[in-house]
TORMI-873186 format. One record per residue (C-alpha): chain; x, y, z. Coordinates in Angstrom, 3 decimals, m for minus. Each point is the difference from the previous one (the first is absolute). Layout:
N
(pt "A",(X,Y,Z))
...
# end
This chain:
536
(pt "A",(m2.734,m56.547,28.436))
(pt "A",(m3.067,m1.356,1.667))
(pt "A",(m2.033,m1.860,m2.661))
(pt "A",(m3.039,m0.254,2.298))
(pt "A",(m2.280,m2.661,m1.294))
(pt "A",(m2.569,0.201,2.877))
(pt "A",(m1.458,2.647,2.215))
(pt "A",(1.334,0.201,3.560))
(pt "A",(m1.665,1.921,2.866))
(pt "A",(1.350,2.239,2.644))
(pt "A",(m1.746,m2.230,2.452))
(pt "A",(1.464,m3.189,m1.410))
(pt "A",(1.383,m2.421,2.521))
(pt "A",(1.738,2.207,1.534))
(pt "A",(35.590,m11.194,6.599))
(pt "A",(1.064,3.257,m1.656))
(pt "A",(m1.171,3.137,m1.664))
(pt "A",(0.659,m1.764,m3.173))
(pt "A",(m0.211,m3.739,m0.287))
(pt "A",(2.463,m2.651,m0.936))
(pt "A",(2.456,1.112,m2.633))
(pt "A",(m0.660,3.663,0.659))
(pt "A",(1.911,m0.265,3.309))
(pt "A",(3.585,1.106,m0.126))
(pt "A",(2.484,m1.342,2.523))
(pt "A",(2.600,2.804,m0.178))
(pt "A",(0.324,2.181,3.108))
(pt "A",(m1.738,3.359,0.121))
(pt "A",(1.948,3.207,0.518))
(pt "A",(m0.822,1.510,3.355))
(pt "A",(m0.427,3.668,0.710))
(pt "A",(2.712,1.497,2.245))
(pt "A",(m1.028,0.110,3.649))
(pt "A",(1.474,1.419,3.104))
(pt "A",(m1.510,m2.707,2.055))
(pt "A",(2.108,m2.794,m1.415))
(pt "A",(m1.143,m3.429,m1.290))
(pt "A",(m2.792,m1.903,1.610))
(pt "A",(0.030,m3.718,0.818))
(pt "A",(0.832,m2.340,m2.827))
(pt "A",(m3.512,m1.047,m0.873))
(pt "A",(m1.217,m0.492,m3.590))
(pt "A",(m2.895,m1.610,m1.811))
(pt "A",(m2.333,0.374,m2.882))
(pt "A",(m2.044,3.115,m0.479))
(pt "A",(m3.639,m0.722,0.577))
(pt "A",(m2.194,m1.074,m2.849))
(pt "A",(m2.255,2.993,0.286))
(pt "A",(0.613,2.743,m2.629))
(pt "A",(m2.330,0.743,m2.880))
(pt "A",(0.991,0.998,m2.669))
(pt "A",(3.099,m2.233,0.074))
(pt "A",(3.188,2.114,0.087))
(pt "A",(2.542,m0.203,m2.742))
(pt "A",(2.663,m1.199,2.450))
(pt "A",(m0.096,m1.057,3.686))
(pt "A",(3.039,m1.131,1.880))
(pt "A",(m0.288,m1.244,3.567))
(pt "A",(3.030,0.924,2.128))
(pt "A",(0.817,0.486,3.626))
(pt "A",(m2.124,0.818,3.060))
(pt "A",(m3.458,1.490,0.140))
(pt "A",(m0.837,3.483,1.128))
(pt "A",(m2.359,0.504,2.915))
(pt "A",(m2.044,3.157,m0.097))
(pt "A",(m0.359,1.310,3.572))
(pt "A",(m1.724,2.898,1.762))
(pt "A",(3.227,1.986,m0.131))
(pt "A",(0.236,m0.132,m3.819))
(pt "A",(m0.303,2.979,m2.273))
(pt "A",(m0.311,0.589,m3.751))
(pt "A",(2.370,2.211,m1.893))
(pt "A",(m0.422,1.689,m3.390))
(pt "A",(3.039,1.382,m1.711))
(pt "A",(m1.773,3.054,m1.326))
(pt "A",(m3.316,1.703,m0.709))
(pt "A",(m0.851,m2.202,m2.988))
(pt "A",(0.232,m3.089,2.149))
(pt "A",(m1.888,1.426,2.893))
(pt "A",(m3.575,m0.687,m1.217))
(pt "A",(0.783,m3.669,m0.428))
(pt "A",(1.560,m0.126,3.508))
(pt "A",(m3.112,1.620,1.415))
(pt "A",(m2.237,m2.496,m1.793))
(pt "A",(1.983,m2.936,1.388))
(pt "A",(0.014,1.488,3.445))
(pt "A",(m3.770,0.450,m0.009))
(pt "A",(m0.534,m3.695,m0.756))
(pt "A",(2.594,m1.212,2.536))
(pt "A",(m1.140,2.259,2.784))
(pt "A",(m3.602,m1.269,m0.387))
(pt "A",(0.884,m3.716,0.186))
(pt "A",(2.996,0.034,2.387))
(pt "A",(m0.995,2.803,2.317))
(pt "A",(3.550,1.271,m0.216))
(pt "A",(0.796,3.755,m0.322))
(pt "A",(2.365,m0.435,m2.960))
(pt "A",(1.167,3.567,m0.446))
(pt "A",(0.848,1.058,m3.561))
(pt "A",(3.203,2.036,m0.365))
(pt "A",(2.167,1.233,m2.822))
(pt "A",(3.378,m1.553,m0.441))
(pt "A",(1.868,m3.179,m0.867))
(pt "A",(m0.454,m3.515,1.400))
(pt "A",(0.243,m0.413,3.766))
(pt "A",(0.439,m3.163,2.004))
(pt "A",(m3.305,m1.643,1.092))
(pt "A",(m2.190,1.734,m2.570))
(pt "A",(m1.324,0.071,m3.512))
(pt "A",(1.578,2.302,m2.551))
(pt "A",(m1.335,1.268,m3.328))
(pt "A",(2.582,1.400,m2.415))
(pt "A",(m0.092,1.526,m3.480))
(pt "A",(3.673,m0.802,m0.419))
(pt "A",(2.144,m3.092,m0.319))
(pt "A",(m2.405,m2.128,m2.148))
(pt "A",(1.360,m1.287,m3.253))
(pt "A",(m1.263,1.894,m3.079))
(pt "A",(m1.108,m3.392,m1.361))
(pt "A",(m3.060,m0.068,2.282))
(pt "A",(m1.496,2.959,m1.908))
(pt "A",(m2.524,2.501,1.339))
(pt "A",(m2.252,m2.572,1.705))
(pt "A",(2.468,m2.586,1.223))
(pt "A",(1.832,m0.156,3.347))
(pt "A",(2.383,m1.962,2.137))
(pt "A",(m0.909,m1.122,3.552))
(pt "A",(2.707,m1.112,2.293))
(pt "A",(m0.635,m1.520,3.454))
(pt "A",(2.631,m0.596,2.650))
(pt "A",(m0.225,m0.466,3.701))
(pt "A",(0.351,3.760,0.480))
(pt "A",(m2.637,1.243,m2.392))
(pt "A",(m1.763,0.146,m3.354))
(pt "A",(1.170,2.300,m2.823))
(pt "A",(m2.107,0.538,m3.139))
(pt "A",(1.733,1.826,m2.855))
(pt "A",(m1.444,1.223,m3.245))
(pt "A",(0.663,2.574,m2.725))
(pt "A",(m3.542,1.515,0.243))
(pt "A",(m2.649,0.245,2.738))
(pt "A",(m2.189,m2.500,m1.854))
(pt "A",(2.739,m2.615,0.478))
(pt "A",(0.137,0.693,3.672))
(pt "A",(m3.775,m0.357,0.298))
(pt "A",(0.165,m3.372,m1.779))
(pt "A",(2.753,m1.075,2.288))
(pt "A",(m2.206,0.902,2.944))
(pt "A",(m2.678,m2.379,m1.327))
(pt "A",(2.585,m2.762,m0.033))
(pt "A",(1.185,0.787,3.557))
(pt "A",(m3.584,m0.123,1.268))
(pt "A",(m0.391,m3.483,m1.561))
(pt "A",(3.176,m1.182,1.652))
(pt "A",(m1.394,1.019,3.396))
(pt "A",(m2.677,m2.152,1.738))
(pt "A",(m3.393,0.245,m1.539))
(pt "A",(m1.467,1.820,3.003))
(pt "A",(2.081,3.026,m0.989))
(pt "A",(m3.048,0.948,m2.137))
(pt "A",(m2.338,m0.015,3.015))
(pt "A",(m2.021,3.090,0.726))
(pt "A",(0.773,m0.144,3.706))
(pt "A",(3.171,m0.626,2.116))
(pt "A",(1.117,m3.638,0.109))
(pt "A",(2.687,m1.767,2.089))
(pt "A",(3.379,m0.650,m1.525))
(pt "A",(2.526,m1.280,m0.788))
(pt "A",(0.517,1.891,m3.249))
(pt "A",(2.732,m1.738,m1.909))
(pt "A",(1.374,0.607,m3.481))
(pt "A",(2.167,m2.906,m1.392))
(pt "A",(3.608,0.788,m1.003))
(pt "A",(0.923,0.250,m3.668))
(pt "A",(m0.195,2.226,m2.991))
(pt "A",(m2.773,0.586,m2.537))
(pt "A",(0.855,1.598,m3.347))
(pt "A",(m3.109,0.736,m2.005))
(pt "A",(m1.494,1.793,m2.965))
(pt "A",(m3.117,m0.333,m2.131))
(pt "A",(m0.197,m2.006,m3.233))
(pt "A",(m2.447,2.429,m1.598))
(pt "A",(m0.392,3.751,0.457))
(pt "A",(m3.843,m0.082,m0.074))
(pt "A",(m1.652,m2.050,2.716))
(pt "A",(m3.630,0.983,0.232))
(pt "A",(m3.408,m0.724,1.407))
(pt "A",(m3.313,1.341,m1.353))
(pt "A",(m3.017,0.916,2.064))
(pt "A",(m3.327,0.484,m1.733))
(pt "A",(m1.792,2.827,1.860))
(pt "A",(m2.479,0.524,m2.857))
(pt "A",(m2.206,m3.126,0.305))
(pt "A",(m0.144,0.480,3.793))
(pt "A",(1.387,3.099,1.665))
(pt "A",(2.664,m0.275,2.629))
(pt "A",(0.714,2.877,2.399))
(pt "A",(3.362,1.793,0.411))
(pt "A",(0.525,m1.933,3.270))
(pt "A",(m0.672,m3.332,m1.733))
(pt "A",(2.436,0.848,m2.769))
(pt "A",(2.682,1.015,2.414))
(pt "A",(m0.464,m3.340,1.810))
(pt "A",(0.567,m1.830,m3.266))
(pt "A",(3.089,2.161,m0.641))
(pt "A",(1.437,m1.063,3.319))
(pt "A",(m0.547,m3.691,m0.960))
(pt "A",(1.625,0.513,m3.423))
(pt "A",(3.066,1.606,1.579))
(pt "A",(0.674,m3.130,2.073))
(pt "A",(0.892,m1.872,m3.170))
(pt "A",(2.023,2.684,m1.820))
(pt "A",(m2.750,0.917,m2.454))
(pt "A",(0.824,3.387,m1.511))
(pt "A",(m3.061,0.925,m2.084))
(pt "A",(m3.709,0.382,0.881))
(pt "A",(m2.203,0.075,m3.091))
(pt "A",(m3.275,1.639,0.851))
(pt "A",(m2.884,m0.854,m2.337))
(pt "A",(m1.838,3.298,0.427))
(pt "A",(m2.741,m0.259,m2.625))
(pt "A",(m2.288,m2.553,m1.547))
(pt "A",(m3.571,m0.502,m1.129))
(pt "A",(m1.173,m0.171,3.574))
(pt "A",(1.788,3.001,1.517))
(pt "A",(2.276,2.979,m0.382))
(pt "A",(2.151,0.417,3.115))
(pt "A",(2.165,3.105,m0.392))
(pt "A",(m1.216,3.621,0.105))
(pt "A",(0.813,1.953,m3.156))
(pt "A",(m0.591,3.699,0.547))
(pt "A",(m0.617,0.773,m3.646))
(pt "A",(m2.585,m2.797,m0.139))
(pt "A",(m1.592,m0.144,3.470))
(pt "A",(m2.898,m2.278,m1.052))
(pt "A",(2.393,m2.893,m0.524))
(pt "A",(0.411,m0.463,3.706))
(pt "A",(m3.298,1.481,1.182))
(pt "A",(m2.207,m2.059,m2.357))
(pt "A",(2.330,m2.544,m1.484))
(pt "A",(1.386,m0.990,3.466))
(pt "A",(m3.421,m0.257,1.676))
(pt "A",(m0.464,m3.750,m0.266))
(pt "A",(1.780,m3.341,m0.395))
(pt "A",(m0.517,m3.665,m0.910))
(pt "A",(m3.293,m1.157,1.475))
(pt "A",(m1.030,3.538,0.877))
(pt "A",(1.023,1.814,3.129))
(pt "A",(1.473,3.530,0.620))
(pt "A",(3.284,m0.460,m1.904))
(pt "A",(2.370,2.845,0.813))
(pt "A",(2.956,1.925,m1.350))
(pt "A",(3.286,1.518,1.012))
(pt "A",(0.388,3.731,0.207))
(pt "A",(3.233,1.138,m1.516))
(pt "A",(1.284,0.497,3.599))
(pt "A",(m0.968,m3.629,0.709))
(pt "A",(1.894,m1.209,m3.047))
(pt "A",(3.022,2.122,0.893))
(pt "A",(m0.066,m1.515,3.496))
(pt "A",(0.005,m3.517,m1.462))
(pt "A",(2.957,0.950,m2.287))
(pt "A",(1.936,1.477,2.865))
(pt "A",(m0.653,m2.987,2.261))
(pt "A",(1.081,m2.406,m2.682))
(pt "A",(3.150,2.046,m0.565))
(pt "A",(0.832,m0.286,3.641))
(pt "A",(0.126,m3.814,m0.603))
(pt "A",(1.984,0.497,m3.203))
(pt "A",(m2.984,m0.974,m2.115))
(pt "A",(m0.906,1.986,m3.149))
(pt "A",(m3.746,0.459,m0.836))
(pt "A",(m0.960,m0.799,m3.516))
(pt "A",(m3.500,1.471,m0.663))
(pt "A",(m2.193,m1.572,m2.624))
(pt "A",(m2.793,1.677,m1.992))
(pt "A",(m1.416,m2.792,m2.200))
(pt "A",(m0.832,0.934,m3.526))
(pt "A",(m1.516,m0.121,m2.583))
(pt "A",(m2.066,m2.860,1.513))
(pt "A",(m0.946,m0.414,3.601))
(pt "A",(m1.286,3.591,m0.081))
(pt "A",(m3.722,m0.175,0.826))
(pt "A",(0.448,2.069,3.190))
(pt "A",(1.578,2.780,m2.015))
(pt "A",(m2.552,m0.226,m2.826))
(pt "A",(m2.803,0.152,2.543))
(pt "A",(1.566,3.104,1.568))
(pt "A",(0.315,2.010,m3.260))
(pt "A",(m2.428,m0.517,m2.900))
(pt "A",(2.298,1.836,m2.406))
(pt "A",(2.444,m2.888,0.196))
(pt "A",(m2.502,m2.345,m1.672))
(pt "A",(m0.215,m0.247,m3.779))
(pt "A",(m3.817,0.461,0.184))
(pt "A",(0.167,2.672,2.653))
(pt "A",(m2.011,m1.976,2.441))
(pt "A",(1.391,m0.928,3.377))
(pt "A",(m0.626,m3.673,1.002))
(pt "A",(m1.113,m0.896,3.520))
(pt "A",(2.505,m0.904,2.651))
(pt "A",(0.913,m3.618,m0.038))
(pt "A",(0.295,m2.412,2.950))
(pt "A",(0.448,m3.343,m1.747))
(pt "A",(3.142,m1.840,m1.045))
(pt "A",(m0.228,m0.392,m3.799))
(pt "A",(2.877,1.366,m2.073))
(pt "A",(0.588,1.186,m3.478))
(pt "A",(m3.227,2.075,m0.458))
(pt "A",(1.302,3.529,0.498))
(pt "A",(2.243,2.207,m2.077))
(pt "A",(1.036,3.632,m0.210))
(pt "A",(m0.948,1.541,m3.382))
(pt "A",(3.226,m0.098,m1.988))
(pt "A",(m1.008,2.406,m2.811))
(pt "A",(m1.059,2.788,2.402))
(pt "A",(2.654,2.607,0.706))
(pt "A",(m1.486,0.629,3.461))
(pt "A",(1.162,m3.506,0.861))
(pt "A",(3.586,1.170,m0.151))
(pt "A",(m0.685,3.246,1.789))
(pt "A",(m1.500,m2.139,2.761))
(pt "A",(3.038,m2.291,0.089))
(pt "A",(2.354,2.920,0.088))
(pt "A",(m1.823,1.543,2.916))
(pt "A",(m0.041,m3.257,1.992))
(pt "A",(3.580,m0.998,m0.734))
(pt "A",(1.238,3.533,0.627))
(pt "A",(m1.412,0.109,3.441))
(pt "A",(1.018,m3.564,0.812))
(pt "A",(3.526,0.568,m1.187))
(pt "A",(0.354,3.093,2.157))
(pt "A",(m1.030,m2.081,3.131))
(pt "A",(2.235,m2.942,m0.931))
(pt "A",(3.810,0.340,0.536))
(pt "A",(0.668,m3.534,m1.331))
(pt "A",(0.941,m0.474,m3.626))
(pt "A",(m2.989,m2.129,m1.098))
(pt "A",(m3.662,0.505,m0.972))
(pt "A",(m1.989,m3.024,m1.005))
(pt "A",(m2.592,0.460,m2.749))
(pt "A",(m1.643,m3.490,0.073))
(pt "A",(m0.878,m0.793,m3.579))
(pt "A",(m1.416,m3.493,0.762))
(pt "A",(m3.202,m1.654,m1.043))
(pt "A",(m1.077,2.807,m2.353))
(pt "A",(m2.445,m2.271,m1.843))
(pt "A",(m2.324,2.958,m0.823))
(pt "A",(2.789,1.932,m1.689))
(pt "A",(0.706,m0.909,m3.634))
(pt "A",(3.567,m1.118,m0.586))
(pt "A",(0.957,2.930,m2.163))
(pt "A",(m1.498,2.409,2.513))
(pt "A",(1.835,m1.784,2.769))
(pt "A",(3.360,0.531,m1.679))
(pt "A",(m0.767,3.635,m0.617))
(pt "A",(m1.096,0.526,3.609))
(pt "A",(2.988,m1.742,1.619))
(pt "A",(2.416,1.921,m2.156))
(pt "A",(m1.580,3.356,1.005))
(pt "A",(m0.355,m0.952,3.669))
(pt "A",(3.676,m0.931,0.234))
(pt "A",(1.032,3.307,m1.333))
(pt "A",(m2.103,1.872,2.555))
(pt "A",(1.658,m1.907,2.806))
(pt "A",(3.475,0.554,m1.428))
(pt "A",(m0.759,3.750,m0.316))
(pt "A",(m0.246,0.070,3.817))
(pt "A",(3.350,m1.637,0.408))
(pt "A",(m1.310,m3.398,1.001))
(pt "A",(0.703,m3.526,m1.261))
(pt "A",(m3.038,m1.906,m1.310))
(pt "A",(m0.951,m3.301,1.400))
(pt "A",(m2.872,m1.967,m1.543))
(pt "A",(m1.394,m3.515,0.034))
(pt "A",(1.574,m2.088,m2.720))
(pt "A",(m2.882,0.683,m2.423))
(pt "A",(1.759,3.283,m0.886))
(pt "A",(2.616,m2.092,m1.885))
(pt "A",(m2.743,m0.154,m2.705))
(pt "A",(0.532,3.790,m0.507))
(pt "A",(3.399,1.581,m0.291))
(pt "A",(1.654,0.288,3.420))
(pt "A",(2.347,2.915,0.535))
(pt "A",(3.630,m1.064,0.491))
(pt "A",(m0.399,0.667,3.694))
(pt "A",(m3.412,m1.584,0.474))
(pt "A",(m0.172,m2.985,2.373))
(pt "A",(m2.499,m2.823,m0.732))
(pt "A",(m1.510,m2.051,2.851))
(pt "A",(m0.738,m3.614,m1.034))
(pt "A",(m3.175,m1.385,1.540))
(pt "A",(m0.678,m2.868,m2.331))
(pt "A",(m0.168,m3.685,0.806))
(pt "A",(1.907,m1.395,m3.031))
(pt "A",(3.727,m0.495,m0.507))
(pt "A",(m0.001,1.865,m3.367))
(pt "A",(m1.068,3.444,m1.152))
(pt "A",(1.179,0.928,m3.441))
(pt "A",(m0.627,3.763,0.164))
(pt "A",(1.634,0.330,3.458))
(pt "A",(2.948,m2.067,m0.939))
(pt "A",(0.513,2.201,m3.089))
(pt "A",(m0.200,3.096,2.163))
(pt "A",(2.510,m1.442,2.443))
(pt "A",(2.325,m0.634,m2.941))
(pt "A",(m0.240,3.699,m0.792))
(pt "A",(0.881,0.935,3.557))
(pt "A",(m3.335,0.102,1.823))
(pt "A",(0.519,m1.034,3.660))
(pt "A",(m2.604,m2.384,1.568))
(pt "A",(m1.450,m0.427,3.479))
(pt "A",(m0.994,m3.521,0.520))
(pt "A",(m3.435,m0.579,1.617))
(pt "A",(m1.359,m3.139,m1.621))
(pt "A",(m3.500,m0.327,1.283))
(pt "A",(0.141,m3.774,0.544))
(pt "A",(3.068,0.370,2.218))
(pt "A",(0.187,3.553,1.492))
(pt "A",(m3.631,1.195,0.385))
(pt "A",(m0.652,0.104,3.715))
(pt "A",(m3.773,0.070,m0.446))
(pt "A",(m0.056,m3.471,m1.438))
(pt "A",(m1.439,m2.584,2.353))
(pt "A",(2.465,m2.415,1.661))
(pt "A",(m2.356,m2.885,m0.702))
(pt "A",(m3.660,m0.670,m0.710))
(pt "A",(m0.919,0.527,3.618))
(pt "A",(1.612,3.403,0.384))
(pt "A",(m2.856,2.333,1.200))
(pt "A",(1.464,3.130,m1.759))
(pt "A",(1.342,0.757,m3.374))
(pt "A",(m0.518,m1.124,m3.584))
(pt "A",(1.174,m3.042,m1.962))
(pt "A",(m0.033,0.972,m3.702))
(pt "A",(3.819,m0.325,m0.216))
(pt "A",(0.024,m3.148,2.078))
(pt "A",(0.736,m0.801,3.659))
(pt "A",(3.292,1.303,1.422))
(pt "A",(1.435,m1.710,3.056))
(pt "A",(3.102,1.549,1.514))
(pt "A",(2.496,m2.405,m1.590))
(pt "A",(m1.485,0.675,m3.416))
(pt "A",(0.391,3.743,0.561))
(pt "A",(3.662,m0.586,0.955))
(pt "A",(1.141,m2.632,m2.515))
(pt "A",(0.523,1.893,m3.273))
(pt "A",(2.776,2.099,m1.458))
(pt "A",(m0.935,3.580,m1.083))
(pt "A",(2.788,m0.156,m2.652))
(pt "A",(m1.033,m3.395,m1.300))
(pt "A",(m3.756,0.191,m0.030))
(pt "A",(m0.616,1.789,m3.344))
(pt "A",(1.629,m0.933,m3.247))
(pt "A",(2.151,2.861,m1.268))
(pt "A",(m0.060,1.870,3.324))
(pt "A",(3.299,m0.961,1.671))
(pt "A",(1.875,1.433,3.035))
(pt "A",(1.109,3.126,m1.781))
(pt "A",(m3.549,0.905,m1.078))
(pt "A",(m1.564,m0.539,3.427))
(pt "A",(m0.303,3.193,2.103))
(pt "A",(m1.396,m2.056,2.967))
(pt "A",(m3.065,m1.603,1.397))
(pt "A",(m3.277,1.134,1.493))
(pt "A",(m2.729,m1.670,2.012))
(pt "A",(m3.367,1.494,m0.840))
(pt "A",(m2.890,m0.211,2.478))
(pt "A",(m3.360,0.695,m1.599))
(pt "A",(m2.881,0.793,2.348))
(pt "A",(m3.294,m1.112,m1.524))
(pt "A",(m0.567,m2.327,2.989))
(pt "A",(2.281,1.770,2.545))
(pt "A",(m1.513,2.521,2.340))
(pt "A",(2.051,0.113,3.224))
(pt "A",(3.712,m0.007,1.021))
(pt "A",(m0.486,m3.553,1.242))
(pt "A",(m1.058,m1.014,m3.480))
(pt "A",(3.205,1.609,m1.394))
(pt "A",(2.080,m1.853,2.607))
(pt "A",(m1.584,m3.340,m0.807))
(pt "A",(0.605,0.215,m3.782))
(pt "A",(3.466,1.665,0.163))
(pt "A",(1.587,m2.235,2.612))
(pt "A",(1.819,m2.294,m0.415))
(pt "A",(0.231,0.662,m3.757))
(pt "A",(1.251,3.551,m0.007))
(pt "A",(3.332,m0.988,1.621))
(pt "A",(0.325,m2.666,m2.703))
(pt "A",(m0.239,2.511,m2.801))
(pt "A",(2.268,2.445,1.927))
(pt "A",(2.714,m2.717,0.214))
(pt "A",(m0.199,m0.510,m3.823))
(pt "A",(0.688,3.697,m0.424))
(pt "A",(2.777,0.238,2.549))
(pt "A",(1.976,m3.214,0.330))
(pt "A",(2.417,m1.365,m2.578))
(pt "A",(m1.381,m2.954,m1.944))
(pt "A",(2.810,m2.118,1.341))
(pt "A",(m1.634,0.029,3.401))
(pt "A",(m3.348,m1.218,m1.321))
(pt "A",(m1.097,m3.176,1.885))
(pt "A",(m3.626,m0.813,0.796))
(pt "A",(0.705,m2.085,3.074))
(pt "A",(2.468,2.540,1.497))
(pt "A",(m2.467,2.761,m0.767))
(pt "A",(m2.826,m1.820,1.768))
(pt "A",(2.145,m0.350,3.127))
(pt "A",(0.929,3.639,m0.024))
(pt "A",(m3.558,1.082,m0.702))
(pt "A",(m1.215,m2.114,2.928))
(pt "A",(2.140,2.140,2.288))
(pt "A",(m2.021,3.026,m1.069))
(pt "A",(m3.211,m1.361,1.498))
(pt "A",(0.756,1.066,3.589))
(pt "A",(1.030,3.454,m1.270))
(pt "A",(m3.311,0.382,m1.830))
(pt "A",(m1.870,m1.073,3.073))
(pt "A",(1.824,2.605,2.068))
(pt "A",(m0.862,2.629,m2.584))
(pt "A",(m3.636,m0.959,m0.169))
(pt "A",(0.120,m1.198,m3.596))
(pt "A",(m2.880,m2.292,m0.718))
(pt "A",(1.821,m2.316,m2.381))
(pt "A",(m1.043,m3.179,m1.784))
(pt "A",(1.573,m3.024,1.747))
(pt "A",(1.017,m1.872,m3.163))
(pt "A",(0.311,m3.774,0.567))
(pt "A",(3.112,0.099,m2.166))
(pt "A",(1.958,1.840,2.710))
(pt "A",(1.191,m1.565,3.334))
(pt "A",(m1.228,2.880,2.159))
(pt "A",(1.199,0.000,3.615))
(pt "A",(m2.514,m1.148,2.526))
(pt "A",(m2.072,2.918,1.333))
(pt "A",(0.864,2.315,m2.960))
# end
């Protein structure tokens, strides 16, 4: 997954929604309105939305949001999404925007869990704009939430401002019909190499939600730190979480902290996928409990960045008691279906022991009703039928993974040379690593998750994920700089149909995000590949 070849230090330098052929000229159906038709004005929808929707049809007049507008939700399940939208719009417009329960009303924004075609699935939506209002329809609340993200991107960029701004607030007329290409669209945050607080993780969750990401993979343990309290093994957090790369205080989440992160992510329709890396990347655990070491001697805590030197002791039965305790507590705290067991870079674990270990660890996870996710190295063992493998390699072929995919194993695509957000943009990037190469934003965008790995086609791909490793990253500003603008690129690969894929069109749409990130205080990298608006 990382293949670190050199030490790094904690103090190291610190047109249209769719382009061209994706536009459809047929008229959009309008929602019924008591106010009657507006003036006969039409035009293209603005070239602003990331990820690109499956279908966008410009039609009729724009809708002007005014101080007298309201937001309606058609029931209790839609109400949290309406309240979320109202909170954003009240801040930037200064309008009162009351939220009420009921159907669409003239002059407002309506969210409805009825009337959407079944074909949009649980995360898709339709968004219809006429002169008299905006109506977002979905079959599930997650779809409404994703539709809200599209609506916000159709409004002027200053809608994301953290203080009241002058209008006008116009939404172009037309209809968007949208659904995701892949069911899993993730981002990983490494809180083990450097610890990030609950507030910092929530901030990152808010950023992910803007781009319809639906999974947050938290890398909770590694050689340098253990970041989740386990009541049956308290020394893991107290001792194992007491430092980080380069030294420093480290930190850990209490179980209440972790539950707060999970709940906050759920409010943005994001599922937390916790990772306990094993059998390698385990020095923090081995240092916390001597009995986990084959020789019974606890190693010192580690603050460097080498990999492949640590391993749980496969022959010891206490190893599996330990895993059962950790996974049992973590599963009880995690409502989502997945638990990630790592499995990468286990160079200190003999191959036969590795296979034995992965087979036993999978069964422990399954016993708690969870689906195993592991880095693609686990394909060298015997994946359970339900196990998901996450590809982090840099090559276009992997024989064992292709064979597993042929047997039904689903794959999350995270090729390190394309999707790793901690890779430098170029040789002058002050943060990050370069072992997998430099990754500018167009390189991060211009690959097909279902065409990247031989033998792993569309039906085998569960989705995509953008990992962000933190050996060189210490602050939220560091996360911003490495994630943006590449995170939206990976998010689009996960959401948008491949038929919409166009680098030049993406660059224009991505450029429109710059003013939004500025309004949100996101310290992004101003890639020279993107025509950012002046002042953004």
